[in-house]
C-alpha positions in Angstrom: -27.0 38.0 32.9 -30.2 38.9 31.1 -33.3 36.9 31.6 -35.9 36.5 28.9 -39.4 37.8 30.2 -41.5 37.4 27.1 -41.4 36.2 23.6 -43.9 36.8 20.6 -43.7 35.5 17.0 -44.5 38.4 14.7 -46.1 38.1 11.3 -43.4 37.2 8.8 -41.7 34.8 11.2 -39.7 37.3 13.2 -39.5 36.7 16.9 -39.7 39.7 19.4 -38.1 38.9 22.7 -38.2 41.0 25.9 -35.3 40.7 28.4 -34.6 41.9 31.8 -30.9 42.9 32.4 -28.2 45.4 31.4 -28.6 46.5 27.8 -25.0 47.4 27.6 -24.0 43.6 28.0 -26.2 42.4 25.1 -24.8 41.2 21.9 -27.4 42.4 19.5 -27.8 44.5 16.3 -29.1 47.6 18.0 -30.4 49.1 21.3 -32.7 52.0 21.7 -32.1 55.0 23.8 -34.8 57.6 24.8 -32.8 60.7 23.7 -33.2 64.5 23.6 -33.3 66.4 20.4 -29.7 67.5 20.8 -28.4 63.9 21.5 -26.7 65.2 24.7 -26.2 61.9 26.8 -25.6 63.1 30.3 -27.5 60.9 32.7 -29.9 58.0 32.9 -29.8 55.2 30.5 -27.7 57.3 28.0 -25.2 58.1 30.7 -24.8 54.4 31.4 -24.3 53.8 27.7 -21.5 56.4 27.7 -19.9 54.9 30.8 -19.8 51.3 29.4 -19.4 52.2 25.7 -17.0 55.2 25.8 -16.9 58.8 24.7 -17.1 57.8 21.1 -20.9 57.5 21.4 -21.2 61.2 22.4 -18.6 62.1 19.6 -20.8 60.3 17.0 -24.0 61.9 18.3 -22.3 65.4 18.1 -21.2 64.6 14.6 -24.7 63.5 13.7 -26.3 66.7 14.9 -23.7 68.8 13.3 -24.5 67.2 9.9 -28.3 66.9 10.2 -29.4 69.3 13.0 -31.5 68.5 15.9 -33.6 65.2 15.8 -37.2 66.2 15.4 -39.7 64.8 17.9 -40.9 61.4 16.8 -37.8 60.7 14.8 -34.5 58.9 15.4 -30.9 59.1 14.8 -28.6 56.1 14.5 -25.0 56.0 15.7 -22.4 53.4 16.4 -22.2 51.9 19.8 -18.6 52.4 20.8 -17.5 49.5 23.0 -20.9 48.1 23.7 -21.8 44.6 22.5 -24.4 45.9 19.9 -23.5 47.4 16.5 -25.8 50.5 16.7 -27.7 52.9 19.1 -31.0 54.1 17.9 -31.7 57.4 19.6 -35.5 58.0 19.7 -36.8 61.4 20.5 -40.2 61.5 22.2 -42.5 64.3 23.5 -41.4 65.4 27.0 -44.9 66.6 27.9 -46.3 63.1 27.3 -43.4 61.3 28.9 -43.4 63.6 32.0 -47.2 63.8 32.6 -48.9 61.6 35.2 -50.8 58.7 33.7 -53.8 59.1 36.0 
């Protein structure tokens, strides 16, 4: 079961909530995946999404890249979420040199 860790009211009245738990068990509109440009979901969080949500997540990702090409750094691709409790997965592509560099 997820536990709320923080909550913040945003301008316009929306509420941002931060939870600790398993994303695959959340009933929400969308979850975000840190993805590679080719949307190949082999391990880590993306692999967990596939395990819990089914192969259709990878199939939709493959279809997305066939239609649009690779996802440019700093951009996103949105697919369905298979059998997960959410409606969509937002696959966000970041810069690997920044993500992998030490913060010291």
